[in-house]
C-alpha positions as CSV (number, residue, x, y, z in Angstrom):
1,X,6.5,-47.1,78.8
2,X,7.0,-44.5,81.4
3,X,5.9,-45.7,84.9
4,X,4.1,-43.4,87.3
5,X,5.5,-42.9,90.8
6,X,3.3,-44.7,93.3
7,X,3.3,-41.6,95.5
8,X,2.8,-38.6,93.2
9,X,1.9,-40.1,89.8
10,X,3.8,-38.8,86.8
11,X,6.3,-36.1,87.8
12,X,6.5,-33.3,85.2
13,X,8.6,-30.2,84.6
14,X,7.8,-27.2,82.5
15,X,10.1,-25.1,80.3
16,X,9.0,-21.6,79.4
17,X,7.0,-19.4,81.8
18,X,5.6,-16.9,79.4
19,X,2.1,-15.8,78.4
20,X,0.5,-19.1,77.6
21,X,2.4,-21.2,80.2
22,X,0.1,-20.0,82.9
23,X,-2.8,-21.9,81.3
24,X,-0.6,-25.1,81.2
25,X,0.2,-24.7,84.9
26,X,-3.5,-24.1,85.9
27,X,-4.5,-27.1,83.9
28,X,-1.9,-29.4,85.4
29,X,-3.5,-28.8,88.8
30,X,-6.7,-30.5,87.4
31,X,-5.0,-33.6,86.0
32,X,-5.2,-36.6,88.3
33,X,-1.9,-38.6,88.3
34,X,0.4,-35.8,87.3
35,X,2.3,-33.1,89.2
36,X,4.6,-30.3,87.9
37,X,7.5,-30.4,90.3
38,X,9.8,-27.7,88.8
39,X,9.7,-24.9,86.2
40,X,12.4,-23.3,84.1
41,X,12.8,-20.1,82.2
42,X,16.0,-18.3,80.9
43,X,14.5,-15.3,82.7
44,X,14.7,-16.6,86.2
45,X,12.3,-14.0,87.5
46,X,9.5,-15.4,85.3
47,X,10.2,-18.9,86.6
48,X,10.1,-17.7,90.2
49,X,6.8,-15.8,89.6
50,X,5.2,-18.9,88.0
51,X,6.5,-21.1,90.8
52,X,5.1,-18.8,93.5
53,X,1.7,-18.5,91.9
54,X,1.3,-22.2,91.3
55,X,2.9,-23.6,94.4
56,X,5.9,-25.2,92.7
57,X,8.9,-25.9,94.9
58,X,11.9,-25.7,92.5
59,X,13.0,-23.2,89.9
60,X,15.7,-23.3,87.2
61,X,17.1,-21.1,84.5
62,X,18.9,-23.9,82.8
63,X,16.8,-26.6,81.1
64,X,19.5,-29.4,81.1
65,X,20.3,-28.7,84.8
66,X,16.6,-29.2,85.6
67,X,16.4,-32.5,83.6
68,X,19.5,-33.8,85.3
69,X,18.5,-32.8,88.8
70,X,14.8,-33.7,88.6
71,X,14.8,-36.8,86.4
72,X,11.2,-36.1,85.5
73,X,8.7,-38.5,83.9
74,X,7.9,-35.9,81.2
75,X,8.7,-32.3,80.2
76,X,6.2,-29.7,79.0
77,X,7.9,-27.3,76.5
78,X,5.9,-24.0,76.5
79,X,8.4,-21.8,74.6
80,X,8.4,-20.1,71.3
81,X,9.0,-22.0,68.1
82,X,12.7,-21.2,67.5
83,X,13.7,-23.0,70.7
84,X,11.6,-26.2,70.1
85,X,14.1,-28.3,68.3
86,X,17.0,-27.9,70.8
87,X,14.7,-28.4,73.8
88,X,13.0,-31.5,72.3
89,X,16.3,-33.0,71.3
90,X,17.6,-32.3,74.8
91,X,14.7,-34.1,76.3
92,X,15.2,-37.0,74.0
93,X,18.9,-37.3,74.9
94,X,17.8,-37.6,78.6
95,X,15.1,-40.1,77.7
96,X,12.3,-37.8,78.8
97,X,8.9,-37.9,77.1
98,X,8.0,-34.5,75.8
99,X,5.0,-32.2,75.0
100,X,5.9,-29.4,72.7
101,X,3.9,-26.3,72.0
102,X,2.7,-25.3,68.6
103,X,3.7,-24.3,66.0
104,X,5.9,-27.4,66.3
105,X,8.8,-26.2,64.2
106,X,9.9,-23.3,61.9
107,X,10.6,-25.8,59.1
108,X,9.5,-29.3,58.2
109,X,13.1,-30.5,58.4
110,X,13.3,-29.4,62.1
111,X,10.0,-31.1,62.8
112,X,11.2,-34.4,61.2
113,X,14.4,-34.2,63.2
114,X,12.5,-33.9,66.5
115,X,10.3,-36.8,65.6
116,X,13.3,-38.9,64.6
117,X,15.2,-38.0,67.8
118,X,12.3,-39.0,70.1
119,X,11.8,-42.2,68.0
120,X,15.5,-43.2,68.4
121,X,15.3,-42.5,72.2
122,X,12.0,-44.5,72.5
123,X,10.2,-41.6,74.2
124,X,6.7,-40.3,73.4
125,X,6.3,-36.9,71.7
126,X,3.1,-34.9,71.6
127,X,2.4,-31.5,70.0
128,X,0.2,-29.2,72.1
129,X,-2.2,-28.9,69.2
130,X,-5.2,-28.1,71.3
131,X,-8.0,-26.8,69.2
132,X,-9.4,-30.2,68.4
133,X,-9.7,-30.7,72.2
134,X,-12.0,-27.7,72.6
135,X,-15.5,-28.7,73.9
136,X,-17.3,-27.6,70.7
137,X,-14.9,-29.5,68.4
138,X,-15.2,-32.6,70.6
139,X,-19.0,-32.3,70.4
140,X,-18.9,-32.0,66.6
141,X,-16.6,-35.0,66.3
142,X,-18.9,-37.1,68.5
143,X,-21.9,-36.2,66.3
144,X,-20.1,-37.1,63.1
145,X,-18.9,-40.4,64.7
146,X,-22.5,-41.2,65.7
147,X,-23.7,-41.0,62.1
148,X,-26.4,-38.5,63.0
149,X,-25.7,-36.3,59.9
150,X,-24.6,-39.1,57.6
151,X,-21.3,-38.7,55.7
152,X,-20.0,-35.1,55.8
153,X,-19.3,-33.7,52.3
154,X,-18.7,-30.0,53.2
155,X,-17.3,-28.1,56.2
156,X,-16.2,-24.7,57.1
157,X,-13.8,-24.0,60.1
158,X,-13.7,-20.3,60.8
159,X,-11.8,-18.0,63.2
160,X,-12.2,-14.3,62.4
161,X,-11.9,-11.3,64.7
162,X,-10.1,-8.0,65.3
163,X,-9.1,-8.6,69.0
164,X,-5.8,-7.0,70.0
165,X,-3.7,-10.1,70.3
166,X,-0.5,-8.0,69.9
167,X,-0.8,-6.3,73.3
168,X,0.3,-9.5,75.2
169,X,2.2,-11.1,72.4
170,X,3.9,-8.2,70.5
171,X,6.3,-10.5,68.7
172,X,3.4,-11.8,66.6
173,X,3.3,-8.5,64.7
174,X,6.9,-9.1,63.6
175,X,6.6,-12.6,62.3
176,X,7.2,-12.9,58.5
177,X,4.9,-15.9,58.4
178,X,2.0,-15.2,60.7
179,X,-1.7,-16.2,60.6
180,X,-1.3,-19.7,59.0
181,X,1.5,-20.8,61.4
182,X,0.1,-19.2,64.5
183,X,-3.6,-19.9,64.0
184,X,-4.3,-21.6,60.6
185,X,-2.5,-24.8,61.6
186,X,-5.0,-25.2,64.5
187,X,-7.9,-25.0,62.0
188,X,-6.1,-27.4,59.6
189,X,-5.8,-29.8,62.4
190,X,-9.5,-29.5,63.3
191,X,-10.4,-30.1,59.6
192,X,-8.1,-33.2,59.5
193,X,-9.7,-34.5,62.7
194,X,-13.3,-34.0,61.5
195,X,-13.1,-34.8,57.8
196,X,-10.1,-37.0,57.3
197,X,-6.7,-36.6,55.6
198,X,-6.1,-33.9,53.1
199,X,-5.3,-34.8,49.5
200,X,-5.4,-31.3,47.9
201,X,-4.9,-27.7,49.1
202,X,-5.4,-24.3,47.5
203,X,-4.9,-21.0,49.4
204,X,-5.1,-17.2,49.3
205,X,-3.5,-14.9,51.8
206,X,-3.5,-11.1,52.5
207,X,-1.8,-8.6,54.7
208,X,-4.4,-6.1,55.8
209,X,-3.4,-4.6,59.2
210,X,-0.6,-2.2,58.5
211,X,1.2,-2.9,61.8
212,X,1.6,-6.6,61.0
213,X,4.6,-7.8,59.0
214,X,3.2,-11.2,57.8
215,X,-0.1,-12.3,56.4
216,X,-3.0,-11.8,58.8
217,X,-5.8,-13.2,56.6
218,X,-5.9,-16.6,55.0
219,X,-8.4,-18.8,53.2
220,X,-7.7,-22.4,52.4
221,X,-9.7,-24.9,50.3
222,X,-9.0,-28.5,51.4
223,X,-9.9,-31.7,49.6
224,X,-10.2,-34.7,51.9
225,X,-9.5,-38.3,51.1
226,X,-13.1,-39.4,51.8
227,X,-14.5,-36.9,49.2
228,X,-15.3,-34.0,51.6
229,X,-14.4,-30.4,50.9
230,X,-13.6,-28.0,53.7
231,X,-12.9,-24.3,53.8
232,X,-10.5,-23.1,56.5
233,X,-10.6,-19.3,56.9
234,X,-9.0,-17.1,59.5
235,X,-8.5,-13.4,59.9
236,X,-7.0,-11.2,62.7
237,X,-8.5,-8.1,61.1
238,X,-12.3,-8.9,60.7
239,X,-14.4,-6.2,62.4
240,X,-17.4,-8.1,64.0
241,X,-20.0,-7.1,66.5
242,X,-20.2,-9.0,68.8
243,X,-16.6,-10.0,68.4
244,X,-16.4,-13.8,68.4
245,X,-12.8,-14.0,69.7
246,X,-11.5,-16.6,70.6
247,X,-14.3,-18.9,69.4
248,X,-13.9,-21.2,66.4
249,X,-17.1,-21.3,64.3
250,X,-18.1,-24.5,62.5
251,X,-20.5,-25.6,59.9
252,X,-20.8,-29.1,58.5
253,X,-23.1,-30.5,55.8
254,X,-23.7,-34.3,55.7
255,X,-25.8,-36.3,53.3
256,X,-28.4,-36.8,56.0
257,X,-28.2,-33.7,58.1
258,X,-26.1,-30.7,59.2
259,X,-24.6,-29.1,62.2
260,X,-23.7,-25.5,62.9
261,X,-21.7,-24.2,65.9
262,X,-22.1,-20.4,66.1
263,X,-21.1,-17.7,68.5
264,X,-21.4,-18.3,72.2
265,X,-21.1,-22.1,71.7
266,X,-24.7,-22.5,70.2
267,X,-25.0,-25.8,68.3
268,X,-27.8,-26.3,65.9
269,X,-28.2,-30.0,64.7
270,X,-30.5,-30.9,61.8
271,X,-31.2,-34.6,61.3
272,X,-34.1,-36.6,59.9
273,X,-35.5,-36.6,63.4
274,X,-35.7,-32.9,63.5
275,X,-33.8,-29.8,64.7
276,X,-32.0,-29.7,68.0
277,X,-30.4,-26.7,69.6
278,X,-28.1,-26.9,72.6
279,X,-25.0,-25.3,74.2
280,X,-21.6,-26.8,73.7
281,X,-19.9,-24.4,76.0
282,X,-16.9,-25.5,78.0
283,X,-17.5,-26.4,81.7
284,X,-16.9,-23.5,84.2
285,X,-13.5,-23.3,85.9
286,X,-12.6,-21.0,88.8
287,X,-9.3,-20.0,87.1
288,X,-10.9,-19.5,83.6
289,X,-10.3,-16.0,82.1
290,X,-13.2,-15.0,79.9
291,X,-13.3,-15.0,76.9
292,X,-10.6,-17.7,76.8
293,X,-12.7,-20.5,78.5
294,X,-12.8,-22.8,75.5
295,X,-9.0,-22.5,74.9
296,X,-8.2,-23.0,78.5
297,X,-10.6,-26.0,78.7
298,X,-8.8,-27.5,75.7
299,X,-5.5,-27.3,77.6
300,X,-7.0,-29.4,80.4
301,X,-8.3,-31.9,77.9
302,X,-5.1,-32.3,76.0
303,X,-3.0,-32.6,79.1
304,X,-5.4,-35.3,80.4
305,X,-5.0,-37.1,77.1
306,X,-1.2,-37.0,77.5
307,X,-1.3,-38.6,80.9
308,X,-3.7,-41.3,79.7
309,X,-1.3,-42.0,76.8
310,X,1.7,-42.2,79.1
311,X,-0.3,-44.6,81.4
312,X,-1.5,-46.9,78.5
313,X,1.6,-46.6,76.2
314,X,-0.5,-45.6,73.2
315,X,0.5,-42.8,70.8
316,X,-1.2,-39.4,71.4
317,X,-3.7,-38.2,68.9
318,X,-1.6,-35.2,68.2
319,X,1.8,-36.9,68.3
320,X,4.8,-35.4,66.7
321,X,4.4,-37.9,63.9
322,X,0.8,-36.9,63.3
323,X,1.6,-33.2,63.5
324,X,4.0,-33.6,60.6
325,X,0.9,-33.7,58.4
326,X,-0.7,-30.6,59.9
327,X,2.6,-28.6,59.8
328,X,3.4,-29.8,56.3
329,X,0.0,-28.5,55.2
330,X,0.7,-25.2,56.8
331,X,3.9,-24.8,54.9
332,X,2.2,-26.0,51.7
333,X,-0.5,-23.3,52.1
334,X,2.3,-20.7,51.8
335,X,3.5,-22.3,48.6
336,X,-0.1,-22.6,47.2
337,X,-0.8,-18.9,48.0
338,X,2.5,-17.7,46.5
339,X,2.1,-19.8,43.3
340,X,-1.7,-19.7,42.9
341,X,-1.5,-23.5,42.2
342,X,-3.4,-26.3,44.0
343,X,-1.1,-28.6,45.9
344,X,-1.7,-32.4,45.9
345,X,-0.8,-34.4,48.9
346,X,0.5,-38.0,48.9
347,X,-0.5,-40.8,51.4
348,X,2.5,-39.9,53.6
349,X,1.4,-36.3,53.9
350,X,4.1,-34.9,51.6
351,X,3.3,-32.7,48.6
352,X,3.7,-34.9,45.5
353,X,2.6,-32.6,42.7
354,X,1.4,-29.1,41.8
């Protein structure tokens, strides 16, 4: 188990200083017992800008040079998907625990190789799969766990909007596989966390926005091991007023009650005791950038979870090993949509029949 320094706690480094890394760095300031001591980006200017903004002393443009010089307690990989495997395997070779952004890998083989490399090195690996760590999803999980609505038998996890996400991330419009790998895997992971492991999957996809190369609409029907059915639906071209971006909407029916999380984090809970309405909005933060508060809050929550796991030696909830199931379901959704056939999933998370 990695041991924290008695002076500064866990010393972390971050690789990748692009669009989303700013949220990582803001969040690390809130995590007791962890400090980011250096940042790295192939574009040194980006790394220097991030270091200046966040008060980080050392800057690198070579990841291995940083790992050798800093000998950190962990590395936070906040780069795009094609670079994940070489960077995770680099960290493993240096014996450094690693957090890796999602999507975890461009193929299941790459993901399995990363998990195997970290296992051989004996270092923890966590995927930054943060949607289940959003305040509304955590509230829903707590309600289910409490038994307030009985056993869930139906759920819908929905993320639909027409917000211009391409302005700050133009590469998204060029991805051949888009909404399922960029967003759908978040929702699949939420469905797994709330309703249990998936045993069957059917899917339909569509490409609606003419500027986008890949699919920007997807609807998945998931069968869960405990008997529940969930619908995962996402669209980057749904015209809504008010626009719910970037909120995930949720509805769950149980055999004793139901819960609904609608826009603006409004929760309606129906139980035998009556109907309760309350807000499950994330807590306010000075650095939060509306309307991204829930996403940014989830980054704080998952980073805090990582440090707690390093300290205790337990496997993270969204470990690399766990994320093989989420990622595998994402790839299976493409096969299901292309073939029109329901995919069946074995106990190990692999597709066993069609």
